N, C-alpha and C positions, 0 to 999 in steps of 0.2 A: 364558168368563165375562164378564159385563158389567163395564166399567171404572168405578171409583169414584174420587172426588177424593182420598180418603185411601188409595188403593191404587195403587201404581205399575203401569202397564200391562205386559203380558207383552212380553218382548223378542223381536225377530226371531230366527229360528233360522238365518238366513243373513246373511252380511256385507251391510251396506247398500251398494247399488249393484250387487249381483250380478244376474245375469239373472233371468228369470221365477222367482218363488217357487212357481209352480204347475207341477209337472213335466209336460213334454210339451205345454205350453199353446200350441201353434202355431196353433190355430184363431183366426179373427178373426170377431167378431160385430157385426152392425149394431146401432144403438141399439134398434130394434124387437125384434131377437132377444134383446138383453140384458134388455129388459123381460119378454120371455117366459121367460127363464131365472129371473129373480126370481120371477115368478108360479109357475113350476114348483117352486121351493124352498118357497114358501108352501103350495102344494098338498101338498107332501111333509111338511109339519108344521114347517117352519122359519119362524118369525114374521118379519114385516118389521122389527120392532124388533130382533130378534136380528141380522139382516143389517146394520142401521144401526150397532148397537153394535160388531159385528166390523169394519165398514169404518172407523169413526172410530178404533177402537183400533189398527188396522193403520197408519193415517196417523200417529197419535201415535208408534207404535213407530219409524216411519221418520224422523220429525223428531228424536226423542230420540237415535236412533243416530248421526245425522249432526251434530247440534248439541246436545250433552247439557246445556249450561248456558245455552241461548239464551233471550232474551226473545222471546215469540212473540205475533204478532197473528193471530187467526183471523177471517177475513172470511166471514160466513155469509149465504147467500142465502135467499130466501123458500120454497124447496122442500126436497126430501129431501137435496140436496147441502148445504144449510145445516144440516140435522139431523146429517149426518155431521160437519160442522164443530163443532157443539156437543159431540158425543161426543169429538172430538179434543181440544178445549179442556179438558174435564173430565179426560181421561186425562193430558194434559200437566201440568196443575196437580198431579195426584196423584203425578207423578214429580218434582216440585220446580221446574217451570218457572214463571216469571212469565208470565202469560197475560192478554191482554185480548181481549174478544170485541166485534166490531162487526157489527150486523145491518142488512141492507137491508130496510127495512120495520119492522114492530112485532111483538113476541112474540105479541100477540093474533091476528095474522093467520096465524101458522103453523098447520099442520093435522096431525092424526093423529100419527104417530111423531115427526115433527120437532118438534111442539109438546111432546110428552111429554119428549123428551130435553133440550129447551131449559129445561124446568122443573127438570130435575135439575142444571142448571148453577147454582152458588151464588154466582157472582160477578156483577159489573155487566154489563149488556148495553147497550153504547153504540150510538147511531145511527151508521150508516156515513158517515163524513166523511173528508176527506183526512188529518186528524190521527190517524186509526186506524193509519196506518203510520209514525208518528213514534216515535222512541225504542224501536225493536225491532230484533232481529237477524235474525228469520226471519218470513215471512208464509205462512200457510196460506190458499190460495184455495179456499174452499168456497162460492163465489157461485152459479155456474151450471154444470150438468153437460153431458153429451154431447147431451142432447135439446134444447138451446137452438135455437129456430127463427127468431130474428130478430136483427139486429145490435144490439150494445150501443149505448145512446144516453144522452143527458142526463148526469147526474152520473157514471154508470158509466164513460163514456169518459174523463172527467177523472181518475177514480181510476186507471184502467188506464194512462194516459199517465204519471201521476206515479209509479206503482209501477214501471213499466218504466224511467223516468228514474233512480230511486233505485238501481236495480240490486241490490236486496236478494235474498237467496236466497228463492225462492218454491216451495212445495210445493203442487202442484195436486191437488185431489181429483177423480178421474175424468178430466177434461180441463181445460186452462186456460180460464178464462172468456172467452167470445167466439169459441171454436173450435167449429165444427160437428163433431159426433162422426162423422157419415157422410161428409161431403164432404172432410174432412181439411184444410180451410182456414178462415180466419176468415169469419164471415158478413158482416162489414163491414170497416172500416178499422182497428179497434182490437181487440186481443186481448192478454191477459196472456202474457208470455214466462216460462214456468216454468223453474226449475232442474231440478226433478224432478217427475214425475207418478206418483201412486199410483192404479192402477185395479184393478178387481175381477173375478175369475173368468177373463175373457179380454180381450184387446185389442180395440179398435175401429178402424175405418179411420183415424180421426184420429191414432192412435198410430204408424202405419206410412207413411202418405202424406205427401208434402211439400206445403206447409210445416209441416203439423201436427206431424210428427215432430220438427222443430227446436223448435217452440214448446212441445212437451211436455218437452223436455230428456230426461233418462233416464227411461224408463217402467218402473215396477215393477208386476208383476201379482201380486196376493195373493189367497189363498183366504179367502173369508168365510163358507163353509158352504153354498154352493149345490151340491146333489148333482151328481156328474159325469154321471149319467144324463140330466141336462137336455140335454147335448150330443146324445145319441142321439135325443131327441125333435126337436131343432132341425135335426139333420143338416146342419151348415154345410158349404158348399162353398168356403170362403175360408180361406186359411192365410197365415201369415208364412213366406216361403220359407226352407227349411233342410233339413239332411240327414234330419230325421225324416220328410220327405215322400217321399224317393226313394232313400235310401241302400241300402235292401234290393234295389233294382233296378239299382244301378250295376254294370256288368260289370267283373269283375276278371280278370286273366290267370290261367289255370288251369295246373296242372303239366303236363298232357298237351296243352295247347292249342298252336296255331301261328298265324302271322300271317294265314293265309287264313281262319281261323275268327273273326277279329275285324273283318271287313268291309273294304271298299275305298271310301274317300271320294274324291270328285272335286270339285275347285273350278274353276269356269270363269273363266279369266283375261280381262281386258280386252285391248285392243290394246297395241302396243309402248310407248306413252307412259303406260299405266295398268295396270301389272302388279303393283305392290307389294301391293295389297289382297288379291289372290288368294294370294300367297305367305304373307302373314300368316295368312290363314284356314287354309291348308294346313298350316302348321307347328303351329297350334293343334290341328287335327284329329289330327295325328300324336302330339302330346304327350298328348292326352286318351285315347289308346289305340287309335285306328283302326289295324288291322293293316297296311294299305297306304294310301297317299295319292298321288293324281295331280293335277297341274294340267293341265286341258284348255286348251291354248294356241292362239290364232290363229297362223297360220304366221309372221306378221311379228314376233310376240313370242317365238317359240321360242328364238332365241339368247339373249335377255335372261333368260328364265325358266330355261333349261338351265344358264346360267352361274352362276345364283344358288342353284340347288337341288342337293341331294345325295341324301338318303334319299327325297326326294319325286320321283316320276317326272313326266315331261312327255309329254303326249299331244297331238300337233299336230292341228288341225282348221281347216277353212275354211268359215265360214258354217254355217247351220242343218243342211244336209245332212251336212256333215263332222262336226258334233257328234253327229248321230244315229248315224253309223257308230261313233263312239267309244263311245257309251252303249249300243250294241246288245249289248255284253258284259254279261250279267246279273250277273256277279260285281261290277261297279261298282254298289253297292247304295245309295249315298247321294250326293247332289249338292247343292252350294251354288252359287248363281248370283246375280249382281247387282253386287257391288262392282267399280267400274272398268269395267263393261261398256258404259257409254254409254246414253243415253236415246233410245228410238225403236223403229221397227218391227223393226230387226234384233235387238234384245234381246228384243222380244216373241216373235219367231220362235224364239229360243234357249230361252226359258222354255217354250214349247209343246213343244219337243223334249224338254226335261228331264222334263216331266210325262208325256209319252207313253212315256218309257222305263220307267216303273213304279218308279223308284228313290224312296226317301224323299228329301225335298227341303227345302232352306232357301232362301227368297227374301228378298233384302235390297236396299236401296239402289235402283240403277237398274232392277232387275227389278220393283220395285214402281212406281216413278215412271213407267215406260214404259206403265203401264196406267191412269194418272191420268184419262185422258179416258173410259175405259170399264172401271171396276172390275169390273162383272159379268162381263166377258169373262175377267178373271183368275179370278174366283171359280168360274167353270165348269170351270176346270182343276184345282181343288184338292180335296183329301180329307184324311182325318184323319192322314195320314203326311207332312203338310206343315207347316212352321213359317215364319211371316212375322215379320221382325224390324225393324219400322219405328221410327225416332225420331218425335218429335211432328210434324215437318213432313211426313214421308212418310205418317204415319198420317192426317193431315188430308186428304192428296190422295186416298187410297184409301177412306177412311171419312169423307167430309165430313159434318159435323154431329154425329158420334158423341160428340165431346168438347166439351162446352159448359159454361156456368156453372151449369146445373141438375143436373149429374151429376158423378161423380168418375171418376178414371182406371180404377178397377176396373170400374165398370159400363160405361164406354166400351169397354174392352177385351173384356169379355164380349159386348157387342153386336157388336163387330167379329168376334169368333171365330164367333159364330152366323151372321153374314152370309156369312163366307168359308168356313165349314165346315172350319176347320183351327185349329191352335194359333197364337195371336198373342202376340208379346212386344212390348209397348209400352215402348221403352227410355227410361231416364232415371235420376235418382238414386233413384227409387222404382219401378223397372221392374216392370211387371205382366205376368204370364203367365196367359193364359186359354184354356180349351178350349170347343168348341161346346156341351158339355153343362152349362156353367155353372161348372165348377171353375175356380178362380183362385188365384193366389198373388202376394203382394207381396214384392219383394226389398228388404232393408234393409241389406245389408253392403257396398254400393258406396261407396268413399271419393270425395271430390271430384276427386282427381287422376286418376280413371278417365276423366274427360271429356277425352279427347285424341284427336288424329287417328289413325284406324286401329283404335281400340279396338273399334268395332262389327264390323269385319272379323274380329277375333280371336273375338268372340262367335259369329259365324256358323260359324267353323271348329270351335269347341267343340261347337256343336249338331250339325253334320253328322258330326263324329267319333263322337259318342255314338249318333246314329241308325244309322251304319254298323255299330255293334256290337249293333244291334237292341234298344236300350233303348226302352221305351215313349215315345211322342212327347211327351206332356205332361211326364213325368218327366225326359226328356232336356233339354227346354227349361228346366225349373226348375233342374236340376243344372248346366247350362251357365252360366246367369245367376249362380248362387251361386259357382261356381268362378271366374268372371270377376271378381267382386267380391273374392273371397278372394285371388286372385293379386295384385290391385292392392294390397290391404292388406299382403300379405307384402312386396312391393317397397317401398312407401312413396312419399313425395313425390319428384318428379323422374321419375316413370314416363313412358315412351313406349310405344307399342303393341308395339314389338319386344321389350320386356321381359316382356310378359304371358305368352307361351307358355312362357318359361323358368321361371316360377314355378308352373306347373301341377303338376309332380312333387311339390313341397312341399305344395301344396294337397291333392293326392291322398293323400299320406302322412298328413296330418291326418285325412282321412276314413277311411283304412285303419285308423288307430288307434282310430276310433270304431265301426268295423263289427263 
């Protein structure tokens, strides 16, 4: 029902700050797809005015729940985002708030639904000046939405800087003004830093990619009446990574199962002075459920690895021919290679052996950098049972030019996955997992303390351990990245890489309770 000034808006049915108010809303839509969803709703008989009323009412609910007695400034832009702001102001006044509205432009310049809802506002409409944010407790940013196509300039930059300096609570409508909905970063040097963001139907890239995710604060997704079958028409291939994507494919131990039925992971060790990375990966593979795990160790490193490992076996080898003999056993069905192996032709030869073995493979670190001069040579070795796990530096060496100012990490990783013909995980605080067919997921559960030496080696081990259990490659990559972040959250500040595998059982118990 439309909100009126003399009628308090409906209250949210969930606690303010809870996760998505739209059940199962893991899909992420581009701004273009969101426009299409709006159009789909209109075609289904939901008017644009009804969508605007629902959006503004939802924002008002959110403000009222968090700041029930606040004095509120609503900053309205010249488009539909401003229309949402006018509805928000009307609803907040109806629930007893002191509200002032400031408009960028003039009421006469507003169009269509935005003009209509502005006319329903019975209070003053002040021109947008710096004084609009004086003597208030909360600011609603309804200036510009996700479709902004150019940097903020002129007075808007002054306003944004002053608002950020004041450090007032800011509730952004859709996205904070100045932030690109698709790129996930500000279009220029200035962007409002929101306390919370209310968006509609589904998240956009700006809500999950860095630094957009930080600028949005906590993002709340609300249902404004867009039919769910709009998703079927859009058929999105982008999700926020989480158990809803892969939990039904996660292999669990079975009552009549045995270790030989849960795969045999192999991690290729570096030489004697660089063995720790392989052991970290191997322990992670074992913790995530691989039935058996071996470290394939150069002969000079065997004493070091053998002294440090217990449940994990050591398989000596010397050079590419030696590794080929080890991997000739087809029971060794998943191999991780790269960390600590060294950069150069010897590692290239080892990677070629791994790929000839037919085992599912994880290539990381030196296994990638060793092909920097000839990425296509690497790509010729790959297929859909391979996962590459580069950080941004390694990614730039293997996929030069894929990540630039004109694209976001999602599209860059999709481009890389198509070029390589395999799954690619672009690691970072917003790790992106992409498949050659365009499917992609953005991970959002990694805490800052996960950025520590050896953390990536543990991730490689998690992936290879799941691949050994014959989990689908894309699902295994997504699951491993999520478990990696969850394990870091469980441990907390002070984490080092050795702590991560020990938190995997707790993370798995959390998943088991959800299954």
